[in-house]
KEPAVEX-499660 format. One record per residue (C-alpha): x, y, z; residue number from 1. Coordinates in pm, whole numbers, padded with zeros to 5 digits. Layout:
      x      y      z drenpa
      X      Y      Z    NUM
...
END
This chain:
      x      y      z drenpa
 -07926 -00258  05183      1
 -07694 -00295  04919      2
 -07864 -00061  04738      3
 -07873  00192  05066      4
 -07472  00126  05063      5
 -07441  00250  04722      6
 -07665  00551  04735      7
 -07420  00613  05047      8
 -07073  00560  04836      9
 -07211  00797  04589     10
 -07332  01058  04815     11
 -07001  01042  05033     12
 -06784  01096  04699     13
 -07044  01385  04608     14
 -06958  01537  04897     15
 -06557  01471  04870     16
 -06580  01627  04541     17
 -06782  01958  04659     18
 -06532  02018  04982     19
 -06203  01949  04750     20
 -06329  02251  04516     21
 -06441  02432  04813     22
 -06073  02398  04962     23
 -05908  02475  04604     24
 -06128  02791  04527     25
 -06041  02951  04877     26
 -05685  02848  04868     27
 -05712  03046  04554     28
 -05818  03355  04747     29
 -05627  03297  05049     30
 -05866  03235  05286     31
 -05843  02897  05389     32
 -05473  02760  05374     33
 -05430  02420  05269     34
 -05216  02355  05550     35
 -05525  02241  05726     36
 -05519  01922  05483     37
 -05345  01612  05526     38
 -05264  01377  05286     39
 -05135  01015  05392     40
 -05014  00679  05258     41
 -05181  00421  05453     42
 -05070  00076  05483     43
 -05220 -00175  05638     44
 -05063 -00536  05750     45
 -05184 -00859  05617     46
 -05427 -01109  05759     47
 -05511 -01463  05720     48
 -05754 -01415  05428     49
 -05633 -01521  05090     50
 -05680 -01150  04938     51
 -05486 -01014  05236     52
 -05171 -01219  05277     53
 -04976 -00913  05058     54
 -05091 -00642  05272     55
 -05271 -00329  05156     56
 -05277  00040  05093     57
 -05510  00356  05032     58
 -05509  00741  05043     59
 -05591  00925  05355     60
 -05722  01292  05319     61
 -05778  01462  05627     62
 -05906  01793  05655     63
 -05838  01915  06032     64
 -06034  02221  05981     65
 -06365  02048  05972     66
 -06208  01665  06103     67
 -06364  01508  05835     68
 -06183  01205  05675     69
 -06180  01054  05378     70
 -06035  00699  05227     71
 -05941  00643  04855     72
 -05911  00238  04834     73
 -05856  00122  04473     74
 -05847 -00263  04605     75
 -06246 -00269  04577     76
 -06391 -00595  04356     77
 -06696 -00785  04392     78
 -06714 -01137  04420     79
 -07075 -01187  04319     80
 -07059 -01080  03960     81
 -07104 -01289  03677     82
 -06799 -01569  03605     83
 -06564 -01378  03849     84
 -06339 -01655  03931     85
 -06304 -01705  03558     86
 -06217 -01367  03480     87
 -05977 -01364  03743     88
 -05809 -01662  03637     89
 -05762 -01527  03271     90
 -05688 -01185  03416     91
 -05925 -00985  03342     92
 -06091 -00858  03656     93
 -06206 -00482  03709     94
 -06136 -00310  04021     95
 -06262 -00020  04128     96
 -06187  00332  04343     97
 -06393  00320  04671     98
 -06398  00627  04905     99
 -06543  00634  05201    100
 -06573  00902  05483    101
 -06603  00659  05795    102
 -06258  00618  05870    103
 -06339  00492  06201    104
 -06524  00203  06068    105
 -06174  00120  05801    106
 -05961  00074  06089    107
 -06217 -00132  06295    108
 -06206 -00416  06010    109
 -05812 -00426  06001    110
 -05839 -00402  06406    111
 -06063 -00722  06414    112
 -05817 -00903  06190    113
 -05504 -00812  06369    114
 -05372 -00628  06144    115
 -05206 -00301  06208    116
 -05263  00010  06000    117
 -04996  00301  05992    118
 -05015  00615  05819    119
 -04702  00839  05682    120
 -04833  01174  05615    121
 -04638  01322  05334    122
 -04464  01678  05312    123
 -04732  01827  05013    124
 -04667  02182  04934    125
 -05012  02353  04873    126
 -05007  02339  04512    127
 -04959  01965  04522    128
 -05229  01862  04764    129
 -05451  02101  04534    130
 -05356  01877  04231    131
 -05343  01565  04417    132
 -05739  01639  04500    133
 -05848  01741  04142    134
 -05642  01371  04052    135
 -05833  01189  04329    136
 -06188  01373  04197    137
 -06064  01259  03831    138
 -06016  00896  03934    139
 -06363  00937  04083    140
 -06570  01017  03776    141
 -06427  00667  03646    142
 -06340  00487  03892    143
 -06308  00151  03770    144
 -05984  00003  03601    145
 -05832 -00337  03499    146
 -05648 -00472  03784    147
 -05301 -00650  03706    148
 -05095 -00807  04048    149
 -04802 -00732  03973    150
 -04817 -00414  03774    151
 -05139 -00180  03867    152
 -05268 -00246  04194    153
 -05396 -00089  04493    154
 -05039 -00023  04615    155
 -04916  00106  04242    156
 -05212  00309  04164    157
 -05110  00528  04494    158
 -04768  00548  04408    159
 -04885  00696  04028    160
 -05122  00932  04154    161
 -04880  01089  04435    162
 -04595  01101  04201    163
 -04792  01323  03925    164
 -04887  01538  04187    165
 -04571  01636  04289    166
 -04385  01936  04159    167
 -04084  01795  04163    168
 -03880  01495  04119    169
 -03921  01213  04369    170
 -03628  00960  04454    171
 -03584  00659  04610    172
 -03298  00521  04807    173
 -03177  00169  04706    174
 -03242 -00164  04888    175
 -02881 -00319  04970    176
 -02854 -00666  04898    177
 -03206 -00687  04757    178
 -03309 -00846  04416    179
 -03583 -01033  04456    180
 -03748 -01240  04199    181
 -04187 -01193  04177    182
 -04194 -01507  04290    183
 -03971 -01440  04605    184
 -04164 -01151  04715    185
 -04476 -01366  04689    186
 -04319 -01627  04909    187
 -04236 -01405  05160    188
 -04592 -01310  05208    189
 -04715 -01647  05185    190
 -04485 -01804  05432    191
 -04707 -01965  05642    192
 -04946 -02022  05403    193
 -04781 -02341  05194    194
 -05083 -02387  04918    195
 -05156 -02033  04864    196
 -04824 -02063  04787    197
 -04834 -02404  04608    198
 -05141 -02249  04403    199
 -04918 -01942  04283    200
 -04617 -02145  04194    201
 -04842 -02375  03959    202
 -04995 -02092  03808    203
 -04664 -01853  03753    204
 -04420 -01910  03486    205
 -04028 -01887  03421    206
 -04159 -01456  03393    207
 -04163 -01446  03757    208
 -03810 -01578  03848    209
 -03686 -01280  03644    210
 -03499 -01026  03888    211
 -03715 -00740  03943    212
 -03624 -00386  03890    213
 -03690 -00129  04206    214
 -04027  00042  04093    215
 -04156 -00336  04032    216
 -04071 -00427  04367    217
 -04315 -00188  04496    218
 -04632 -00383  04409    219
 -04588 -00515  04761    220
 -04739 -00213  04982    221
 -04458 -00285  05242    222
 -04228 -00204  04990    223
 -04370  00068  04911    224
 -04423  00186  05225    225
 -04033  00144  05329    226
 -03985  00313  05024    227
 -04160  00613  05084    228
 -03966  00620  05458    229
 -03697  00646  05272    230
 -03795  00890  04992    231
 -03698  01222  04901    232
 -03864  01506  04689    233
 -03639  01750  04502    234
 -03789  02088  04406    235
 -03642  02356  04241    236
 -03274  02228  04406    237
 -03396  02192  04741    238
 -03443  01825  04853    239
 -03671  01718  05117    240
 -03809  01391  05258    241
 -04139  01259  05123    242
 -04274  01168  05446    243
 -04337  01440  05725    244
 -04456  01204  06007    245
 -04589  00886  06104    246
 -04920  00802  06308    247
 -05027  00446  06418    248
 -05389  00462  06368    249
 -05438  00004  06438    250
 -05124 -00152  06632    251
 -05017 -00483  06526    252
 -05286 -00742  06703    253
 -05338 -01087  06734    254
 -05437 -01228  06420    255
 -05733 -01523  06470    256
 -05575 -01850  06347    257
 -05750 -02064  06075    258
 -05696 -02422  06016    259
 -05567 -02536  05665    260
 -05512 -02896  05565    261
 -05289 -03051  05758    262
 -05033 -03172  05531    263
 -04766 -02946  05325    264
 -04843 -02981  04927    265
 -04426 -03121  04947    266
 -04562 -03407  05203    267
 -04890 -03460  04958    268
 -04622 -03532  04657    269
 -04403 -03739  04870    270
 -04677 -03982  04994    271
 -04783 -04005  04633    272
 -04446 -04103  04519    273
 -04385 -04346  04771    274
 -04740 -04484  04646    275
 -04587 -04506  04326    276
 -04295 -04729  04448    277
 -04507 -04942  04634    278
 -04721 -04980  04309    279
 -04398 -05045  04102    280
 -04261 -05300  04395    281
 -04607 -05504  04360    282
 -04598 -05497  03974    283
 -04244 -05620  04013    284
 -04342 -05914  04218    285
 -04631 -06014  04046    286
 -04499 -05968  03694    287
 -04843 -05750  03566    288
 -04887 -05389  03480    289
 -05140 -05197  03673    290
 -05312 -04998  03444    291
 -05531 -04820  03618    292
 -05269 -04638  03812    293
 -05107 -04505  03488    294
 -05433 -04421  03370    295
 -05515 -04205  03727    296
 -05173 -04068  03675    297
 -05222 -03943  03343    298
 -05597 -03826  03401    299
 -05435 -03571  03722    300
 -05166 -03426  03572    301
 -05341 -03382  03203    302
 -05645 -03201  03385    303
 -05392 -02981  03541    304
 -05169 -02906  03293    305
 -05544 -02797  03099    306
 -05588 -02509  03333    307
 -05184 -02419  03267    308
 -05240 -02389  02935    309
 -05559 -02138  02958    310
 -05302 -01959  03138    311
 -05079 -01912  02843    312
 -05419 -01710  02714    313
 -05400 -01517  03042    314
 -05327 -01156  03104    315
 -05146 -01171  03362    316
 -04808 -01124  03306    317
 -04577 -01401  03425    318
 -04796 -01682  03334    319
 -04752 -01739  02966    320
 -04465 -01978  02960    321
 -04459 -02246  03236    322
 -04234 -02547  03186    323
 -04470 -02710  03490    324
 -04665 -02827  03134    325
 -04362 -03059  03027    326
 -04516 -03252  03353    327
 -04851 -03139  03404    328
 -04871 -03253  03003    329
 -05248 -03198  02841    330
 -05155 -03469  02534    331
 -05225 -03754  02830    332
 -05570 -03713  02744    333
 -05514 -03862  02411    334
 -05331 -04163  02456    335
 -05555 -04234  02787    336
 -05767 -04499  02580    337
 -05450 -04681  02468    338
 -05313 -04753  02773    339
 -05692 -04855  02891    340
 -05680 -05128  02623    341
 -05323 -05242  02664    342
 -05231 -05126  02322    343
 -04854 -05034  02248    344
 -04781 -04671  02258    345
 -04523 -04371  02232    346
 -04707 -04142  02523    347
 -04426 -04323  02780    348
 -04126 -04237  02530    349
 -04295 -03893  02441    350
 -04317 -03818  02863    351
 -03931 -03953  02871    352
 -03834 -03652  02696    353
 -04048 -03439  02856    354
 -03934 -03520  03276    355
 -03553 -03498  03116    356
 -03643 -03124  02970    357
 -03838 -03043  03276    358
 -03561 -03119  03487    359
 -03307 -02897  03278    360
 -03573 -02596  03248    361
 -03559 -02617  03618    362
 -03225 -02431  03595    363
 -03446 -02111  03475    364
 -03772 -02169  03665    365
 -03860 -02249  04032    366
 -04145 -02475  04065    367
 -04416 -02524  04305    368
 -04318 -02716  04582    369
 -04351 -03123  04545    370
 -04362 -03077  04146    371
 -04009 -03288  04098    372
 -04159 -03576  04316    373
 -04441 -03582  04036    374
 -04178 -03576  03778    375
 -04006 -03897  03935    376
 -04372 -04061  03989    377
 -04402 -04023  03610    378
 -04031 -04154  03567    379
 -04119 -04487  03735    380
 -04417 -04535  03530    381
 -04177 -04513  03214    382
 -03912 -04769  03395    383
 -04222 -04978  03465    384
 -04326 -05007  03025    385
 -03950 -04991  02946    386
 -03965 -05348  03105    387
 -04317 -05417  03057    388
 -04286 -05743  02798    389
END
């Protein structure tokens, strides 16, 4: 079945390249006007799958003479590739451009998930359509690219290829009172998915909290859609809107609700803090220190910190400097044997300095939900060992 799909995909690519070359040749001989070709930007609203929380963008090529459709999708990846999760975490994921001629199947997929599919038909002159055809054909010859969530994704690729095909300069309208960070834009998309937001915030460092430029904001499909609606192209001193008209192929539907973990990350860390307070009260009452609780906290925070250390070497652009490493500190692993043997150790004084630095660094970095509670749990352990006789 997979082999058949690959053959069908290859044939679709060949058909498009052949059809595009014919239309371009016909245009050169003034036999078939390129006015019969429409090219549009497709914007698909998010649905509940984690990989779709941010929406999706694709290009739609429609030959009105033959009613043939091609969808150019830069967001194709394969979960089954070796070490996919590891490569994704390290920012080494390869995505590819896929061309499909089944526009109905494309729309049905998003209809099933309750997502809308809207199209902005671009106001392109014949020469620009030919240039865009050629650029798409060139991309199909080498469809694989190194994916980057913020700077090179399914939204920025269509934008770039459209801009390069224009015989003029595109201008985007300024957004008033909209200067978000990458993290804030991600939060807008994960508002109803707290654990997805927690995972993102845990991995993203301080660079995700820098104000973004107008162009950087277009990594989100919905922002690019808004910008195209308010964009104009100046050709030889004449300015015209980039978008000619709009089509709603699939209206917004009812999205299936998937059950998530009933407690939010903040609730879980609050429970952890409450448990730490109860254990501290017990220790003060009994006059002894529960070493197993120290070891458990040290083990959990240090293992999480090992993941953050790996992210320093990731190709993702906003993970290299993460102040959450101050409390999710892998160095704790080195001191666990001494704590188990109840030997005096300087770890808890080191931890105190890290906790203070963590709260100060919160001026620049927005931490994952509940991380302050984790820091307070660790601070309680310093207090207990400070008074441990």
